[in-house]
C-alpha positions in Angstrom: 27.0 -0.4 91.1 28.5 -1.4 87.9 27.6 -4.7 86.7 29.3 -6.3 83.9 27.3 -8.2 81.5 28.0 -10.4 78.7 26.2 -13.0 76.3 27.1 -15.7 74.0 24.6 -17.3 71.4 25.2 -20.5 69.7 23.8 -24.0 68.5 24.9 -27.3 69.0 23.2 -30.7 67.9 20.2 -28.8 66.8 19.8 -27.1 70.1 19.9 -23.2 70.2 21.5 -21.7 73.5 22.2 -18.6 75.2 24.6 -18.0 78.0 24.3 -14.7 79.9 26.9 -13.7 82.6 26.6 -10.9 85.2 29.5 -9.9 87.3 30.0 -7.6 90.0 33.0 -7.0 92.3 34.7 -10.6 91.4 31.5 -12.6 91.8 29.9 -13.9 88.7 26.7 -15.7 87.8 26.3 -17.6 84.7 22.7 -18.6 83.2 21.6 -20.6 80.3 18.7 -20.6 78.0 18.0 -23.4 75.6 15.7 -23.8 72.7 14.9 -27.2 71.2 12.1 -28.2 69.0 10.1 -24.8 69.6 10.4 -25.3 73.5 12.1 -22.6 75.6 13.8 -24.0 78.6 14.7 -21.5 81.4 13.8 -18.0 80.4 17.1 -16.3 81.9 17.8 -13.8 84.6 15.9 -10.5 85.0 19.1 -8.5 84.9 19.8 -10.0 81.5 16.2 -9.4 80.2 17.1 -7.3 77.2 19.8 -9.7 76.1 17.6 -12.7 76.5 14.5 -11.1 74.9 16.5 -10.4 71.7 17.3 -14.2 71.6 14.0 -15.4 72.1 12.5 -13.1 69.5 14.9 -14.3 67.0 14.2 -18.1 67.6 
């Protein structure tokens, strides 16, 4: 099985965010993680762990 994964990191109105996407055979799932005032909201999907871990560590 080949999963395509991509991430986008950004900030808008003082809120840091990361969007992770996993795609497989035409189906895709998008997951967001937000960081505001030191509070992390949604820690992401297990399949994107290594991408989200870097985002969380950087914040």
